[in-house]
N, C-alpha and C positions, 0 to 999 in steps of 0.2 A: 281549277279542281282538274278541269281535263287534261292538260298538260304536265300536272304534278302527279296524278295517277299513272299516264302513260310512260314518264320518265323512271319512276317507281318501278315499275313493271321489266323495265329494261334492262336496268341496272341488275334488278335480281334474276333474270334470267342470262343475261351476261355471265355474271360470276359462276351459277353453274354450270352453264355451258363449257367455260375455262377450265373447271376443276372436273368435269366429266370422268369417269372410269368408262364407260361404254358409249359406242355410238350404235344406232341400229335404226333401218326404216327401208323405205322404197321408193326410188325413182322411176316416173311413168310417162311415156310419152307417148301422145295419140294422134290421129289424124283424120275427120270425120268428114267424108264428100256428101253433100247435097244438092238436090236443084229446087229452085222456087220457080215460078211460073208469076205473071200479072197478065192484064188482058191484051197485051202485044210481045211481050217478050218474056223469057226465062233467063234465070242467073244461076248460074253455077258456083257455090260456095266450095273450101276448101277449109275446114276449121281445124287448128292445131290446138290442143291442150299439154302441159309441162307440168309435172305434178311431183312433188315433193312431202313426204312425209319422213319425218325427222325426230329420232328420241334420244336425245341426252340424259345417262343417268350417272348420278354418283351415289350412292348409297340409296337410301329412304327419299332421294330427291330426285326430279327428273325434271325436262324442258319438252314437252310435248308440242307439238307445230303440223298443221297440214296446210299449203301453200297452193295456189293453183293459176297459170300465167297461160292466157287463152289470146289467141289471134285470128284472123280469116287473111289467108294469103291469096284469095281471088278475088274478095270483094273487099272495100273500106267499110268498116261499119261503124256507128256512133259509140263511142266509148271504150272501142280498141285501141291498143291492145288493153287487155284488164288483169289486172292482178288479184287473188281473192286469197284472203287470210281465213280460213273456215276454223281454226285451229292456233292459238298461241298462247301457252301458259307455264307457268311453273306449278309443279305437284310436290306435295311431300306424302308420304304415306304411313299410316300406323305409326305416327310419333307417340313416344310415351305409352303405348299400346295402346292409345284410346283416342286418337286425335289424326284427322286427315286435312288436307287443304289443296284448292288450285286459285291462283290469280291469274288473270290474263284474259283471253279470248275464249270462254268456255262453253261446253253442249252442257244444254239441262233438258231431262225427259222428265216431263210429266203428262198427266191426262187432259191438263187444260192448255197450257202452253208451251211446248216443248219448242227449242229453236237453241240459236247460237246466240251468248251474251258477251259484252265486256266487262266484267266484275270479276267476282269470284266468290266459291262457296267452301264451305266449312263443315266436317264431318266429325260428332261424336259419337262413339259405341262405348258401351259399357254391359255386359253381362244380359245379352239379348236384347239390350235396348240400343237404340241407334236414334240418334237428333240429326238433320241435314239441313242446313240452311245455307239460303243464296241471295245475293244481291248484284245487280248488274244491269247495263244500261243497254236499249235495242242497237244494234249492228247496222251502220251504215248501208245504203245501197250497194250491190255487189262486194258485200263484204271488204270494204276498202280498209286500209289500215289506221283507222281512223276512230274516235272516242264521242260520243254526242256531247255536245256542251250546252244541255238542257236536261240535266239528270231528275229534276223535279218531275217535270210533264212524260218523259222518256225512257221509263226502266219497268223494272221485275223485282219483285222480293215474293220469294217464298219458303216455306218453313215445312218439314216432314217429320212425324215422329212415326219409327218402325220400334213394334215389340212382337220379338221372337222368343220371350223367357218361356211360354208356355208351347209344350211339346205339341208339335204336329199344326200350330195356331200359327198366326200371323194377324197381327193389327195395324192400322195405320192411319193416322191421322194428318190432315195436309191443310197449307194452307195458301193459294196465291194471288198475287196483286199485279197486274202490270198494264201501264198506261202508255198509250200510243202519242206520239206529235207528229202529225201530218204537217210537211212542208206546202206554203202556201204557192198559187198558182196563178196567173193570169189567166181571162178569156174575155171574149167579147158580147157585152150585153146593149139592150137598148136602152138609152134615157127616155126622160120624158116626153121628147120631142122624137122619140124611135130612131135616132141616130147613134148608130153603134159608137161604142167607146171602148176600151180596155177596163175591165175590173177586176179586182184582184180578192180573190177567194182565199178566206182563211178559215179553217176547220178546228174546231173546240176540239180538245185532247179527248181522247175515248179510253173506257177503260173494262179489263174483264179482273172480277175478285170475286173468287169460288172458295168455297170451304167444302173438302171431301173426307170419307170415312172409306176403310176398308177394312174386309175380314176374309179371309182364307182359312181351310182346313185340307191337309193332307196325308192322307193313308197311302203310304207307300205299294204300288200295285195291287190298290182294290180302287179309291176313288178319290177327288180332290174337288173341293168347292171353293168358288171365288164369288165377292159379291161387294160392290162398290156405289156407293152416293154422292153425287156433287149437288151441291147448296150455291145457285147465284145470290150473292149478297148485296147486288145491287138492286135486284129487281124483287130480292125476297121471295123467292119462289125454287123448287127444286128443275134443276136444270137436266140432271141423267141419274136412272137408276139401272144397273148393269148386276146379271147372276150370268155365270158360266159355272158347269158342272160337268165330269168324266167319270165314267163307271168303267174298270177294267178288270174284275174280278170272275168274267168268266172265258174259257179258255179261247184262245183265236178270235174273241170279242172286243171292241170297245164302243162305248154309248158317250153321246155328248148333248148336253142341253145347252142353250144360250137365250138370253133373254134381254131387253135393250128398251128401255122408256127415256127418249130424247127430246128437250124443248130445244128449239135452235139458239143457237150462243150469238147473241145480241151485243153488242158492247153498248155500254153507259154513254149517253149522250149521241147516239146514233140515230140519224133518221129513221132505220129501218124499224126502231122499237115503237113507232107509233102506226105500225101496220099490222092487218089482222093475219097473223099466223097460227098454225095448229101444231100439234107436239104428236109423236109416232110411236107407237109401240112393234117391237119387231120380237120376234120367237124364232129359234130355228132348231132342229135336231137332227143327228146324226149319228150313224153308224159304220165301225168298220170290220170287215172280216178277213182275216189274216190266212190266205190260201196255203202259203206255204213259205219259208223264210224269203222268197223272191217276189212273191204276190200278193198284194192287197187289195180289196175292193172297198171303196169310201163310195157313201151316200149320204145327202144331206136335202132337208127340206125346210122351206123355211116362209112364212107370212109377215109382211110388214103391215099395219093398221094405219091408216090414214085418217083424217078427221071424218068424211064422207064415203072412204071407200079403201078396199084392200090391195094389194099385189103379193102375189106367191111366187118363187121360186125354186128350182130343184136342182141339184146337182149329182152326178154318179162320175165314178172315174178308178180308172186301173192304174195303180202306181207299182212300179217293177225296178229290180237293179237296171233295167237298163235306159228307163225314162218313165212316162207317164202318159194318159192318155184321158180325157175328159170332157163329159157334153153337160152344158149348163141351159136350160130353158126359164125364161121369167115371162109371168101373162099375168093379167091386171089392169091396175091403174096407173103401173109405172111404164105400160107398155108392153113390147110382145119380143121376145129376142130368143133366138135360137143358136146357141155356140160351140163349136168343136174344136179342140185343140189338142195337138200334139208334139210332145219333145222325148227326144233320145239322144243321148251322149253316151260315147263308150271310151276308155282310157287303152293304149296299146302299148308295148315294146317299153312296161316300166315305168309310164307316165309321160314318155317321150312326146307320143302325141294323141290329142283327144277332140277328135271329129264331132260336131255336133249339130242337129237341125233341129227348127220347129216348125208347124204348120198350125196356122189359124183360120176358120172360117166362121162369119157370122153374118145373121141374116136379121133383121130387127124392122119395127114399124112403132110408132106412137101407139097404135089404137088399130082396133080389127077393120077399120075401115082405111086406114091410111095405108100410102103405097109403101112398099116394101124395099127397104136399104139393105145390101150384101157389102161385106168386107173380107178381103183375102189378102191375110197375112203370111209372111214367108221369111225366115232367116236361117243361113245355114254358114259353118264355119269351121274354124279350128284352132287347136290352141300346141303352139309346139312348145317342150320343155327341155331344152338341151343340157342344161345344168340345174339344181335346184333353186339358183338364185337369180335364173334368168328365164324369162318366157317370152314367149310372141303371141299374137291374137287376131286374127284375120276374119272379119265377119261380113257376109251381104245380107242385105234387109230390102225387100219388095213388099210393098203396099197398094190395094187398089181398092177404090168405091169411085164413087160416083163422083167425089168432090178432088180427091186424090187418083187422080188415073196413071196407073203403071210408074209408081212411085219406087225409084232404085237408089240406094245409099248402102255404102264402104266405109268400114272402121276398120283401121290398124292399130294396134295399140303393143308397147315393147315393156316391160316391166323388170326392174333390176331392184333386188335385195340385198342388204348388206347389214352385217354385224360385228361391229369390230370392238377389241377391249384394249386398254390401254393401260 
C-alpha cells in the first residue's frame, strides 16, 4: 500500500506540473554560523540551508511543495546532508462549487494534534455548512520522502463540521484519532546473574482520541466571544475548557478576558498515565488604550491555579509604528521572573533598506530563596531589497548567561520570489 500510494501521488503531481499555466514561489539560501563548547574544546559550525517553495497552477488545480536541503560545511554531522519535504501535494479548489481536496504530504491544523502527514483531506461546503475530513500517516524523522509502512498503528483521522449559517455565530464539532508507533531500540540491561546483555525495547502504540465542540459569536466593532470544550475519549474525562472574549465598544479602549482549564494530555497506554497529576486553571484579563494613531498601551494580568498553589504574571507594553517595548513579571509557584524587551525596525528609501534591533534582559529564580540567574540577548541586522523579487538579510545574535557565556551567532539569507505565466 505504501508503494502504490506514493506512485499514485507522483503521477497526479507530474500530470498537473506538466500542464501548469502558472509557476510561482520562492528560493531561499541561508548560512548560519555558531559555536559549541564541550569540557576541553570548542567547535565552529557553519550550517547552510537551501529552500524551495513552488506552486504550479492549472485552473482550479495546483501542485504545492516546500523542500529544504541542509548541511554543515564546517563539521560532519550525523544524517547530513538532510533533504526535508515539508509539503508536497496536489490541490483541487472549489470543484463543482462545493468540493476541495488535497492529497500528498499535507499540513493539518487543529487544537489537538497539528502537524504534517502523508495522506489527504477533502472539504465539502454548502450554504454555511463545511465538512472537513482528513486521513494520513505520520511523517518519518527529518521529513524524509518516505511513507509509513504501518498505517494500522501509525495514522491520524480527523473530521470537523463547521456551521456559519446563523448570522454572527459559528458552531463546530470535531473528532481526532491519532496513533503513534515507536521504533524499537536496543539498550544494556542486567540478566538474573547481573551480567550486562543487549535488550530490545518495544513500546506499544500510544493514542490520542478527542471529541471537541466550539461556539463563537462576533458583533463587529463591539465584542466577540469564543468557547471550546475538549473531551478525552480514552480516559473519559474533560481535557480542556477554554473561553476568550474581547470588548471594543469604548472609544480608544479594548478589553479582553481569557480562561483555560486544562488537564495534562496523556497518551493512551503511556506509562505517564499511572502518575498522580493535577489540572490547572488559568485566567487572564487585559486592556488596551490607543493614545493616538501611532501609540497603544497594553496591559495584562493573569493567575494560574495549581493543585496546591498559585502563580501570577503581569505584562505592560507600548506598541508604536517604530517598534515595541514591554515589561513582564512572574511570581508565585512558577518562580520569579522579571523581563524587559525592546524591538524596533524602520524602512528607508521606499523599502530598499530596513534595519532592525532587539534587546532583551531577564532575571529569574525558581523561588524566593533560590539563586538569581540573568540573561542578556541582543539581535541586530538589516534587510536590503533592491528589487521586489530579491532581498538579502544579515543578522547578528548575542546571548549571555551563566551557561552560554558570550554566545555570538550570525545569519545571512537570500530570498528570490518568482511568478511566471505560460
